[in-house]
N, CA, C and O of each residue as an XYZ file, in Angstrom:
352
protein
N       3.062      8.659      7.391
C       4.144      8.802      6.745
C       4.390      7.822      5.604
O       4.308      6.632      5.907
N       4.660      8.111      4.422
C       4.784      7.331      3.009
C       5.341      6.154      3.337
O       6.367      6.195      4.017
N       4.851      4.989      2.973
C       5.594      3.624      3.079
C       5.482      2.838      1.895
O       4.403      2.673      1.326
N       6.773      2.252      1.426
C       6.982      1.650      0.288
C       7.673      0.123      0.423
O       8.500     -0.094      1.309
N       7.297     -0.826     -0.452
C       7.786     -2.003     -0.514
C       8.620     -2.228     -1.782
O       8.151     -1.996     -2.896
N       9.674     -2.614     -1.618
C      10.692     -2.767     -2.713
C      11.252     -4.193     -2.762
O      11.580     -4.821     -1.755
N      11.346     -4.724     -4.223
C      11.710     -6.337     -4.186
C      12.833     -6.103     -5.354
O      12.704     -5.657     -6.494
N      13.981     -6.570     -4.644
C      15.320     -6.383     -5.339
C      15.616     -7.716     -5.862
O      15.618     -8.722     -5.153
N      15.839     -7.706     -6.981
C      16.303     -9.063     -7.609
C      17.834     -9.094     -8.108
O      18.399     -8.006     -8.223
N      18.416    -10.067     -8.357
C      19.737    -10.101     -8.803
C      20.673    -11.103     -7.852
O      20.235    -12.082     -7.249
N      21.766    -10.741     -7.849
C      22.992    -11.231     -6.877
C      22.872    -10.232     -5.740
O      23.645     -9.276     -5.684
N      21.945    -10.421     -4.853
C      21.439     -9.834     -3.396
C      21.522    -10.434     -2.267
O      21.370     -9.730     -1.269
N      21.738    -11.636     -2.115
C      21.936    -12.446     -1.223
C      23.207    -12.892     -0.910
O      23.774    -13.382     -1.887
N      24.043    -12.893      0.417
C      25.210    -13.529      0.451
C      26.197    -12.423      0.148
O      27.386    -12.666     -0.058
N      25.744    -11.346      0.127
C      26.691     -9.989     -0.469
C      26.509     -8.749      0.500
O      26.732     -7.581      0.181
N      26.091     -9.170      1.668
C      25.748     -7.772      2.882
C      24.853     -6.874      2.271
O      24.916     -5.666      2.497
N      23.908     -7.449      1.406
C      22.994     -6.366      1.042
C      21.991     -5.751      1.973
O      21.639     -4.573      2.021
N      21.525     -6.948      2.836
C      20.442     -6.413      3.840
C      21.120     -5.554      4.828
O      20.540     -4.528      5.182
N      22.250     -5.840      5.306
C      23.088     -4.929      6.009
C      23.318     -3.697      5.566
O      23.087     -2.763      6.333
N      23.721     -3.491      4.497
C      24.081     -2.463      3.701
C      22.857     -1.522      3.581
O      22.967     -0.315      3.800
N      21.695     -2.100      3.229
C      20.195     -1.480      2.899
C      20.163     -0.967      4.401
O      20.236      0.254      4.541
N      20.078     -1.627      5.361
C      19.682     -1.239      6.754
C      20.599      0.220      7.189
O      19.998      1.230      7.554
N      21.782      0.186      7.116
C      22.587      1.291      7.182
C      22.415      2.466      6.451
O      22.542      3.560      7.001
N      22.084      2.333      5.038
C      21.634      3.423      4.249
C      20.085      4.005      4.878
O      19.772      5.182      5.057
N      19.394      2.982      5.095
C      17.883      3.342      5.524
C      17.848      4.313      6.910
O      17.178      5.325      7.116
N      18.712      3.700      7.684
C      19.066      4.411      8.858
C      19.630      5.905      8.697
O      19.056      6.871      9.200
N      20.610      5.983      8.074
C      21.167      7.141      7.634
C      19.918      8.170      6.899
O      19.833      9.362      7.195
N      19.210      7.657      6.143
C      18.022      8.474      5.675
C      16.935      8.702      6.584
O      15.945      9.291      6.152
N      16.974      8.322      7.776
C      15.688      8.577      8.724
C      14.686      7.493      8.559
O      13.705      7.536      9.301
N      14.788      6.501      7.672
C      13.590      5.663      7.533
C      13.578      4.280      8.449
O      14.590      3.783      8.944
N      12.503      3.863      8.548
C      12.249      2.775      9.624
C      11.802      1.726      8.585
O      11.425      2.049      7.459
N      11.876      0.223      9.101
C      11.368     -0.826      8.286
C      12.192     -1.875      8.436
O      12.939     -1.993      9.407
N      12.106     -2.782      7.398
C      13.063     -3.991      7.574
C      13.517     -4.267      5.862
O      13.042     -3.869      4.799
N      14.646     -5.129      6.215
C      14.940     -5.813      4.861
C      15.179     -7.205      5.196
O      15.817     -7.438      6.223
N      14.674     -8.360      4.331
C      14.720     -9.755      4.489
C      14.966    -10.401      3.359
O      14.732     -9.815      2.302
N      15.366    -11.423      3.350
C      15.430    -12.472      2.205
C      14.568    -13.142      1.878
O      13.927    -13.639      2.804
N      14.160    -13.460      0.552
C      13.067    -14.058      0.173
C      13.408    -15.521     -0.322
O      14.578    -15.768     -0.612
N      12.683    -16.255     -0.403
C      13.071    -17.942     -0.809
C      13.445    -17.930     -2.300
O      14.133    -18.858     -2.726
N      13.034    -16.921     -3.146
C      13.235    -16.668     -4.609
C      14.770    -16.234     -4.806
O      15.265    -16.379     -5.924
N      15.502    -15.731     -3.805
C      16.679    -15.331     -4.030
C      16.602    -13.664     -3.997
O      17.659    -13.032     -4.009
N      15.499    -13.067     -3.961
C      15.349    -11.574     -3.904
C      15.372    -11.241     -2.584
O      15.208    -12.056     -1.676
N      15.596     -9.910     -2.417
C      15.350     -9.161     -1.096
C      14.198     -8.105     -1.015
O      14.071     -7.245     -1.887
N      13.392     -8.197      0.027
C      12.278     -7.372      0.317
C      12.798     -6.324      1.189
O      13.482     -6.602      2.174
N      12.471     -5.030      0.834
C      12.950     -3.982      1.716
C      11.388     -3.195      1.910
O      10.888     -2.678      0.911
N      10.729     -3.142      3.110
C       9.869     -2.328      3.527
C      10.433     -1.012      4.373
O      11.148     -1.089      5.372
N       9.957      0.206      3.759
C      10.536      1.433      4.110
C       9.476      2.348      4.412
O       8.472      2.476      3.712
N       9.754      3.090      5.642
C       8.513      4.205      5.876
C       9.245      5.248      6.312
O      10.091      5.118      7.196
N       8.918      6.638      5.588
C       9.571      7.869      5.876
C       9.127      8.999      4.969
O       8.077      9.007      4.327
N       9.851      9.749      4.986
C       9.551     11.023      3.938
C       9.771     10.524      2.522
O      10.633      9.688      2.250
N       8.894     11.113      1.565
C       8.920     10.778     -0.009
C      10.402     11.047     -0.448
O      10.859     10.187     -1.200
N      11.103     11.919     -0.168
C      12.405     12.240     -0.328
C      13.536     11.234      0.150
O      14.564     11.056     -0.504
N      13.254     10.587      1.359
C      14.071      9.602      1.834
C      13.985      8.317      1.084
O      14.927      7.580      0.793
N      12.679      8.148      0.801
C      12.286      6.898     -0.022
C      12.726      6.866     -1.348
O      13.038      5.808     -1.894
N      12.778      8.033     -1.945
C      13.409      8.153     -3.374
C      15.053      7.996     -3.210
O      15.737      7.413     -4.050
N      15.527      8.532     -2.142
C      16.896      8.378     -2.253
C      17.246      6.780     -1.950
O      18.081      6.228     -2.667
N      16.651      6.110     -0.972
C      16.847      4.663     -0.729
C      16.792      3.917     -2.165
O      17.635      3.094     -2.521
N      15.676      4.324     -2.940
C      15.244      3.579     -3.990
C      16.412      3.565     -5.017
O      16.738      2.558     -5.646
N      17.002      4.765     -5.124
C      18.346      5.216     -5.917
C      19.359      4.190     -5.370
O      20.008      3.519     -6.172
N      19.513      4.049     -4.139
C      20.598      3.196     -3.331
C      20.329      2.074     -3.897
O      21.112      1.611     -4.726
N      19.079      1.378     -3.526
C      18.858     -0.042     -3.934
C      19.191     -0.441     -5.392
O      19.469     -1.628     -5.564
N      19.200      0.220     -6.256
C      19.493      0.123     -7.634
C      21.025     -0.119     -7.661
O      21.494     -0.632     -8.677
N      21.686      0.142     -6.832
C      23.170     -0.147     -6.967
C      23.606     -1.046     -5.764
O      24.445     -1.925     -5.961
N      23.051     -0.849     -4.489
C      23.631     -1.739     -3.719
C      25.068     -1.735     -3.058
O      25.806     -0.820     -3.423
N      25.520     -2.561     -2.214
C      26.888     -2.741     -1.858
C      27.676     -3.078     -3.108
O      27.072     -3.307     -4.156
N      28.911     -3.116     -3.048
C      29.984     -3.194     -4.208
C      29.938     -4.879     -4.626
O      30.204     -5.226     -5.777
N      29.619     -5.746     -3.693
C      29.620     -7.104     -4.188
C      28.198     -7.522     -4.812
O      28.106     -8.547     -5.488
N      27.237     -6.801     -4.594
C      25.726     -7.007     -5.427
C      25.962     -6.544     -6.847
O      26.766     -5.751     -7.338
N      24.973     -7.317     -7.359
C      24.548     -7.221     -8.818
C      23.217     -6.955     -9.197
O      22.610     -7.861     -9.770
N      22.640     -5.864     -8.982
C      21.095     -5.749     -8.983
C      20.692     -5.776    -10.378
O      21.154     -4.971    -11.187
N      19.740     -6.785    -10.730
C      18.994     -6.590    -11.789
C      17.697     -5.895    -11.858
O      17.384     -5.314    -12.897
N      16.893     -5.909    -10.800
C      15.654     -5.055    -11.136
C      15.305     -4.748     -9.735
O      15.626     -5.580     -8.887
N      14.666     -3.621     -9.354
C      13.970     -3.122     -8.278
C      12.610     -2.540     -8.702
O      12.461     -1.561     -9.433
N      11.585     -3.323     -8.107
C      10.339     -2.884     -8.058
C       9.718     -2.167     -7.022
O      10.108     -2.511     -5.906
N       8.900     -1.306     -7.044
C       8.293     -0.719     -5.989
C       6.974     -0.503     -5.793
O       6.311     -0.013     -6.706
N       6.490     -0.778     -4.778
C       4.718     -0.634     -4.406
C       4.653      0.308     -3.341
O       5.286      0.148     -2.297
N       3.854      1.359     -3.579
C       3.630      2.104     -2.580
C       2.499      1.368     -1.738
O       1.548      0.815     -2.291
N       2.678      1.404     -0.301
C       1.780      0.480      0.465
C       1.136      1.540      1.513
O       1.665      2.641      1.663
N      -0.069      1.148      2.257
C      -0.841      1.787      3.233
C       0.436      2.213      4.371
O       1.388      1.456      4.557
N       0.307      3.348      4.982
C       1.048      3.800      6.113
C       1.066      2.646      7.301
O      -0.002      2.209      7.730
N       2.369      2.166      7.820
C       2.438      1.597      8.688
C       3.210      2.179      9.970
O       3.977      3.139      9.892
N       2.930      1.507     11.127
C       3.562      1.828     12.258
C       4.972      1.185     12.494
O       5.043      0.224     13.260
N       6.038      1.637     11.909
C       7.450      1.175     11.594
C       8.226      1.745     12.606
O       8.129      2.969     12.691
N       9.069      1.112     13.500
C       9.996      1.627     14.262
C      11.450      0.826     14.119
O      11.497     -0.401     14.208
N      12.483      1.540     13.918
C      13.755      0.991     13.955
C      14.032      0.474     12.542
O      13.350      1.024     11.677
N      14.690     -0.250     12.217
C      15.081     -0.978     10.738
C      15.872     -2.263     11.379
O      16.747     -2.309     12.243
N      15.175     -3.364     10.565
C      15.530     -4.543     11.097
C      15.934     -5.471      9.869
O      15.414     -5.253      8.775
N      16.731     -6.367     10.010
C      17.006     -7.500      8.968
C      16.843     -8.782      9.445
O      17.182     -9.127     10.577
N      16.213     -9.674      8.421
C      15.951    -10.783      8.990
C      15.652    -11.817      7.888
O      15.368    -12.976      8.190
């Protein structure tokens, strides 16, 4: 199953971004994680169908209402055995 790592920068910490990303990913049938990075960005690793990853990428560019997303970068990575969707 395709897997991608997204790095989201802007006002994305302290605004429920990770929890909202988890909800969106689960609704799309994706597995992976969303976690804060020390530089203030959020990393989202997700595996699933190409269509679901594209839909998640579109959502990440907006995020929840309190977020202000500046950039979303995507890196396709080797497939991983992901289960559930975690925040950390």
